[in-house]
N, C-alpha and C positions, 0 to 999 in steps of 0.2 A: 826588675822582674815583672812589674805590672805592664810595662810596655811590651814585653815579650808575649805575654798572654793576649794582649789586644791584637798584636800582629798575627798570632796563631789563629785567633777567632776570625779575623778578616780573611786570612788564607782559606780557612775552612768554608766560609760563606762564599767566597769567589769560586772555590772548587765545586761546591754544590750547584751554584748557578751555571757554571760551565757544563757540568754533567747533564743537567736538565736541558740545556740548550742543545747539546749534542744529541741526546735522545729524541728531542722534538724534531731535530733536523732529519734524523734517520727515519722516523715515522713519516714525516712529510714527504721525503724522497720516495719511500716505498709506496705511499698512497698515490703520488704523482705517476709513478711507473705503472701501477695497477690501472689507473684511469686511462693512461695512454694505450695499454694493451687492450683493455675493454673497449675503448673507442675504436681501435683498429678492427676488432672483431665486429663491432656494430657497423663499421664502414663496409666491410665485406658483405654483411647481411643486407645492408641498404643498397649496395651496388647490385646484388642479385635481384632484389625486388624491383629496382628502378630500370634494369635492363632486361628483365625476364630471362636471365641466364644464370649460370652457376659460378659462384665466387666462394673462396675459402681462405683459411689461415692454417698454416702448418708450423708447428712448434718443434724446436730442438732443445730438449732439456739439458741440464747441467751435464757435461761441461760446455756444450755448444752455446746455450743461453741465447738462442736466436729465434726469430719467427719471421715469416713473410706472408703477405697477402697476395693471392693469385687469382687469375681468371681460369676456370676449369672448362676449357672448350672441349668439344668432342674429340678433337685431335691431340689434346695434351694441355698441360698447364703453362701459363706464362705469367710472369710477375706483373703486378698492378703498379701504376705510377703513383708516387707519393703526392697527395694533393697539397702538402705543405712545402715540398721542394720540387718544383717543376723540373722534369727531366730525370729525376732519381727514382729508383724502384723502392717500393715500400718493404724493404728488408731491414729488420731492426736487430742489433746486437745489444742486449741488455747489459752485459758485463762491461762492454766497452763504453757505451754512452751513459749508462745509468748506475754503474757499480752495483747491479742487482743480478739475481740469477733466477732461472726457472727450475725450481727444485723437483717438480713433477707435473706430468700431463696425463690426464685420464679422460679421453673422449671416446667412450665405448671401447676401451682397451687400446686405442690408437693415439696418434699425436696430431691429428688434424681434424678440422671441421669444415664442411662444405655446405653452403646454403643454396636452396632452390629458389625459384622465382617468387615464391610466397614467403621467403625468409625462414623456412623450416630447415633445421640443421640435420645433416647426414654425416656419416663417417667417411663417405666418399661419393663422388658422382656416380649415380647408378647403384650405389650401395644401399644400406638400410638407414632409415631414419633413426636418430638417437633414441635409444630405449630408456636410458638413464641420464641424469644430469651430468654434463661434462664439467671437468674442473681443471684449472691451471693454477698451480701454487707458485707464487713468487716469493723470493726471500732476499732480504738485505740485512746484513748483520745478523742479529738473533731474531728479527721480526719476520713474520710471514703474513701474506694476504692471499686469499683465494678468489679466483674469478670463476663464476659458474655460468654455464650455458644451459638454458632450460629446453627440454625436448618439446616438440610440437611448435612452440612459438618462436624459439630462437632468442628469447630474452636473455640479456647479458647483465649480470650483477656482480658487484664487488663486495666481499665481506672480509 
């Protein structure tokens, strides 16, 4: 009987350790995804500032769970090349690659942000500058993280 109790205690301890490890992994994965998305938004902003042109990011919320970085020329949009994978476009599917989703996007009521040559965020090329902080909410499992884009400066932060 005593051996059975010891075995049960060991099983409970191992279960607790496994549960904590899985929770930590889910949080770490979501934070990694949020950092990637935030860095891609910053990349679009920095491209706009370094080339004195318009660059942006367009999001497709759940069920699409995608976004892409684009150059917004006067004649239309074209996808930006991914600096990490030469020859590929910077189009990201969060559900496919990261098992995460974009649960909501609110960038002045729209789903994209475009930066001018000064890094200032707009809702569209030739549109209006962001009046309120833009937000992109990412979800993985039961956890959420929000990425904010600050009006005027284009500062991107993850919370």
